[in-house]
Structures are given as C-alpha cells and as structure tokens.
C-alpha positions in Angstrom: -109.8 -57.5 -6.5 -106.9 -58.5 -8.6 -103.9 -60.8 -8.9 -100.6 -59.6 -10.3 -97.5 -61.6 -11.2 -94.4 -59.3 -11.2 -91.6 -60.0 -13.7 -88.1 -58.4 -13.7 -87.8 -54.7 -14.4 -91.2 -53.9 -12.9 -93.4 -55.5 -15.6 -96.5 -57.3 -14.4 -99.3 -59.5 -15.7 -102.6 -58.9 -13.9 -106.0 -60.5 -13.7 -109.2 -59.2 -12.2 -110.5 -61.9 -9.9 -113.9 -62.6 -8.4 -112.6 -64.6 -5.5 -109.8 -66.7 -4.1 -110.9 -70.4 -4.2 -107.9 -72.0 -2.5 -104.6 -71.3 -0.9 -102.5 -74.2 0.5 -98.8 -74.9 1.2 -97.6 -78.2 -0.2 -94.3 -79.8 0.7 -92.7 -77.8 -2.2 -94.6 -74.6 -2.9 -97.6 -72.4 -2.2 -100.6 -73.3 -4.4 -103.3 -70.7 -5.1 -106.4 -70.9 -7.1 -108.6 -67.9 -8.2 -111.8 -67.4 -10.2 -111.1 -64.6 -12.7 -113.6 -62.3 -14.3 -112.9 -63.3 -17.9 -110.5 -66.2 -18.1 -112.0 -68.9 -15.9 -109.9 -70.3 -13.1 -106.3 -69.2 -12.5 -103.7 -71.5 -11.1 -100.7 -69.9 -9.3 -97.6 -71.6 -7.9 -95.3 -69.6 -5.6 -96.7 -66.4 -7.0 -96.3 -67.3 -10.7 -99.1 -67.8 -13.2 -99.3 -71.4 -14.4 -102.5 -71.2 -16.4 -105.9 -69.8 -16.9 -108.6 -72.4 -17.9 -109.9 -70.1 -20.6 -106.8 -70.0 -22.9 -104.5 -72.7 -21.4 -104.3 -74.3 -24.8 -102.2 -71.4 -26.0 -99.4 -72.9 -23.9 -100.1 -76.6 -24.1 -100.6 -76.8 -27.9 -97.3 -75.3 -28.9 -95.5 -77.3 -26.2 -96.8 -80.6 -27.5 -98.0 -80.6 -31.1 -95.0 -79.2 -33.0 -92.7 -81.9 -31.8 -95.4 -84.7 -31.9 -96.2 -83.8 -35.5 -92.5 -83.5 -36.5 -91.5 -86.9 -35.0 -92.0 -89.7 -37.6 -93.9 -92.0 -35.2 -94.1 -91.0 -31.5 -95.1 -94.0 -29.5 -93.5 -93.4 -26.1 -93.6 -90.0 -24.5 -92.2 -88.8 -21.2 -93.5 -85.6 -19.5 -91.5 -84.0 -16.7 -93.8 -81.8 -14.6 -97.2 -80.9 -16.1 -99.2 -81.7 -12.9 -102.3 -79.8 -14.2 -102.8 -82.5 -16.9 -103.0 -80.2 -19.9 -99.8 -81.5 -21.5 -100.8 -85.2 -20.9 -104.2 -84.4 -22.5 -102.6 -83.0 -25.6 -100.1 -85.8 -25.9 -102.8 -88.5 -25.7 -104.7 -86.9 -28.6 -102.1 -88.5 -30.9 -103.2 -92.0 -32.0 -99.7 -93.2 -32.4 -99.0 -92.9 -28.6 -98.9 -96.2 -26.8 -97.4 -95.0 -23.6 -97.2 -91.6 -21.8 -95.3 -91.3 -18.6 -95.8 -88.2 -16.5 -93.5 -87.5 -13.6 -94.7 -84.6 -11.3 -92.9 -83.9 -8.0 -95.9 -82.3 -6.3 -98.8 -84.5 -5.6 -100.9 -81.6 -4.4 -100.8 -79.9 -7.8 -102.3 -83.0 -9.4 -105.0 -83.2 -6.6 -105.9 -79.5 -6.9 -106.0 -79.8 -10.7 -108.2 -82.8 -10.8 -110.6 -81.4 -8.2 -110.9 -77.8 -9.4 -109.6 -77.5 -13.0 -110.5 -80.7 -14.9 -108.4 -79.6 -17.9 -107.0 -83.2 -18.2 -110.3 -84.2 -19.7 -109.8 -87.8 -18.4 -106.1 -88.0 -19.4 -105.0 -89.0 -15.9 -107.3 -92.1 -16.2 -106.3 -93.0 -19.8 -104.9 -96.6 -19.9 -101.9 -95.4 -21.9 -100.9 -93.0 -19.1 -98.7 -93.7 -16.1 -98.6 -90.9 -13.6 -95.7 -91.0 -11.2 -95.3 -88.7 -8.2 -91.6 -88.1 -7.9 -88.5 -86.1 -8.9 -88.3 -85.8 -12.7 -84.5 -85.1 -12.5 -83.9 -88.4 -10.7 -86.3 -90.3 -12.9 -84.7 -89.2 -16.1 -81.2 -89.9 -14.8 -82.1 -93.5 -13.7 -84.6 -94.7 -16.2 -83.5 -97.4 -18.7 -86.5 -96.8 -20.9 -86.1 -95.0 -24.2 -88.6 -92.4 -25.3 -89.5 -90.9 -28.7 -90.4 -87.6 -27.2 -89.6 -85.9 -23.9 -91.6 -82.8 -22.8 -90.5 -80.7 -19.9 -93.5 -78.7 -18.6 -91.9 -76.9 -15.7 -92.0 -73.6 -13.9 -89.8 -70.8 -15.2 -86.0 -71.2 -15.7 -85.2 -69.4 -12.4 -85.2 -70.7 -8.8 -86.2 -74.3 -8.1 -86.5 -75.3 -11.7 -83.1 -74.1 -12.8 -81.6 -77.6 -12.7 -84.0 -78.6 -15.5 -82.1 -76.2 -17.7 -78.6 -77.5 -16.9 -76.2 -79.3 -19.2 -76.3 -82.2 -16.7 -80.0 -82.6 -17.0 -79.9 -82.3 -20.8 -77.4 -85.1 -20.9 -79.8 -87.4 -19.0 -82.6 -86.4 -21.3 -80.5 -87.1 -24.4 -79.6 -90.5 -23.1 -83.3 -91.3 -22.4 -84.3 -90.5 -26.0 -84.4 -93.2 -28.6 -82.2 -93.0 -31.7 -84.6 -90.6 -33.3 -85.9 -88.4 -30.6 -87.2 -84.9 -29.8 -87.0 -82.9 -26.6 -88.9 -79.7 -25.8 -88.9 -77.3 -22.9 -90.5 -73.9 -22.3 -87.8 -71.4 -21.6 -89.5 -68.3 -20.3 -90.4 -64.8 -21.6 -88.4 -63.8 -24.7 -88.1 -60.2 -23.5 -87.8 -60.6 -19.7 -85.9 -63.9 -19.4 -83.6 -63.4 -22.3 -80.5 -64.3 -20.3 -82.1 -67.5 -19.1 -83.1 -68.4 -22.6 -79.6 -67.9 -23.8 -78.1 -70.0 -21.0 -80.5 -72.9 -21.7 -80.0 -72.7 -25.5 -76.2 -72.8 -25.0 -76.4 -75.7 -22.6 -78.6 -77.6 -25.0 -76.2 -77.0 -27.9 -73.5 -78.8 -25.9 -75.6 -81.9 -25.8 -78.1 -82.3 -28.6 -77.3 -82.9 -32.3 -79.4 -79.9 -33.2 -81.3 -77.2 -31.2 -84.2 -75.1 -32.4 -85.8 -72.1 -30.8 -89.3 -70.7 -31.3 -91.8 -68.4 -29.7 -95.6 -68.3 -29.2 -98.0 -65.8 -27.5 -99.4 -67.4 -24.4 -102.5 -66.0 -22.5 -101.5 -65.1 -19.0 -97.7 -65.0 -19.6 -95.4 -62.1 -20.4 -95.5 -63.0 -24.1 -94.0 -63.8 -26.5 -93.0 -67.1 -24.7 -89.9 -69.1 -25.7 -89.5 -72.8 -26.4 -86.4 -74.8 -27.1 -86.3 -78.1 -29.0 -83.4 -80.6 -28.9 -83.0 -83.1 -31.7 -81.3 -86.5 -31.4 -80.6 -88.3 -34.6 -82.2 -87.6 -38.0 -85.5 -85.8 -37.3 -86.5 -82.6 -39.1 -88.3 -80.3 -36.7 -88.8 -77.7 -39.5 -91.4 -80.0 -41.1 -94.5 -81.4 -39.6 -96.9 -84.1 -40.8 -99.9 -81.9 -41.3 -102.2 -84.8 -42.3 -101.9 -86.2 -38.7 -103.3 -83.0 -37.3 -106.9 -83.2 -38.6 -108.4 -84.8 -35.5 -106.5 -82.8 -32.9 -109.1 -80.0 -32.7 -106.4 -77.3 -32.3 -107.3 -73.7 -31.3 -104.0 -71.9 -31.3 -101.1 -73.8 -33.0 -101.6 -74.1 -36.7 -99.6 -76.9 -38.3 -100.2 -75.5 -41.8 -98.3 -72.4 -40.6 -95.6 -74.2 -38.7 -92.9 -71.9 -40.1 -94.4 -68.9 -38.3 -93.2 -70.4 -35.0 -89.7 -69.5 -35.8 -90.2 -65.7 -35.8 -88.0 -64.2 -33.1 -87.1 -60.5 -32.4 -84.0 -59.7 -34.3 -81.9 -58.8 -31.3 -82.8 -62.1 -29.5 -82.0 -64.1 -32.7 -78.7 -62.3 -33.0 -77.9 -63.1 -29.3 -78.8 -66.8 -29.8 -76.7 -67.1 -32.9 -73.7 -65.3 -31.4 -74.0 -62.2 -33.7 -74.5 -59.7 -30.9 
C-alpha cells in the first residue's frame, strides 16, 4: 500500500504506508492520516503532503529559526496557518518570545494534530501562545497589534492559499509588522512551482523594503523547497545571532552555516533577478 502526491509534469512523491488511520472532510478540506513504513505518521490535506512526523523538523526549522535568529529581539510573533503545531513549537523555543499568536482557519486540523500527531510538544498549552480559529487573511488585515515576526505556514501557492501570496496580503502583513520586522513564507518547490515562486517574489518586492529567497531540502516534499523573506526597516537577514541558538536543539538548520541557505539553481536565480 502506498500514498503518492502528484506534482506538475508527472512528478510524484510517494510513501509506503502500513495503514490509513483517518479520513475526514472538514468544512474546508479533506484530511487524511497514514502510518508510513519508515517516516512515522503522514498528514495529508486535499491530497498534498503536509508533514511526516519523522522529519517534519526539516520544514519547521528553516521556516522559523533563520528569521528568529536574524531579528534583533523577537518578542511578538504571528503565525498564519500552522495548525499541526510544529511552527508554534519552534517559535516558543526562543526565550525572547513573550507572545505568539497562531491563526488557523481549520479547527479540525488542530484537533487531528493534537489527537494523533503530538508534534506541538505542549506548545498549544504554553501560556505565551494564543490559538485563534479563524481566517488569517482577515485577521492580519484588521489587527492593530504590531508583530516583530510574521510566519505564514500555509499550503502551496496554488488553489485556496493563492491569496496568501498576493500583493494585497503582503501589504496587510507589512502594516502588521513593527518598525523592524521580518516576514517569511514557504513558496513551493523550486523546480516544480518556479512560476509561483517568481510571482510571489515579485509581489513581495512591491511591498517590502528588501526581499530574500532561499531553499532547503524538506523530507516529504519535492525538494529543494523555496522560502521568501520580507524585511521591514533595518534588519539584516544575512546575519544571524548564532549565540542564541545553543539551546534550540536543532536537527536540520545550522545557524553556523546560515550562508548555505542562499544557494539556488542558477537558472532560478537568474529568473528571480530578471536576468533570464
């Protein structure tokens, strides 16, 4: 028995599975859960791999720690999406964090993750965390609170999540950042969602003071996976405070080799920089 997620051009990512643990329809999407042969549990939303419990840190660590360690003093963090709790868990590892707000549209994802996955490691119950079930787009548009860091942990930049990669959404995010702020989003497969990555990058450049791109190999995804960082004010994303990383117990992202994040296939780099 196996599960395959098909990407454009007939490329697939497959897992051998022992059994299907769950299949439900929420108000927003189909949620499936499998027990794999070698990677623990597999969470699938509308046919797309969200994570495997053995290796999920290969996504959550590069999404969270590069910007948390680049920011001079991240006290208030907003997470859009992230219903499995992995991003919230990584954010709360940082001692400087006083408040972390997570806005997830699908309550069922949170329920399934808490009941079956447990990767939040208690983050949902941390007194610094506020978990809101609601529309992240509306929340970010209407909030008067200012955040040091905003993390968008969404599904791929196609279909329902496409609004999260729009110029309009980026303007709302920019306004919700403090004077010195960092914003990050995953932006899909470098090779297979190249056009979506370019669109998101160009939209971000219209809004943020500076935009960076990087890639990281993620277990379960069509790697390398792309990430985009938007900067507001004077924050240097190219440098991280390595001394703040010693208690983070990282498995995949290495702050001492932060510069290796910025490797990108030449043709993609040329496209992003308008040279192709």
